[in-house]
C-alpha angles and dihedrals in degrees: 000000000000096000135108106226112218110178144339110261100182145346128208142158092282101045149296131291120211133186112234144165121235125219091270092054096254116144112236140166121239121202113201121195131178092220118066098196100062095043091047089054091050091049092050092049092050091047092051098054112112090222110026117226088194124021114229119203107183146357126204144161137227134177094340094316134093141216134203124201115210143156114297105240133189139142092300102022103073109136095191098067089245127114118252088251091054091049091049091049091050091049090053090051089054092049091048090048089060089050093247102116 
């Protein structure tokens, strides 16, 4: 990966999210997961949305695991013009649309 990891932002049952800086100096978030298949599916779903709720920049693999690079979001870092609550609500709608929630 060509990213400078800065700090861990969150940890869950499916992986860890880090803040990072790419080689151009842009701040990004990197989600790292030990299983390639589920993160690849998530990346493909986000890429296929007609109006992305979260921009994804890259997907890669390493030693059986995978990572996805995406916009770094927070209370004042939303690049869509939506509030974090609106983005979360839209994400839940997508999950429900796939019959997963």
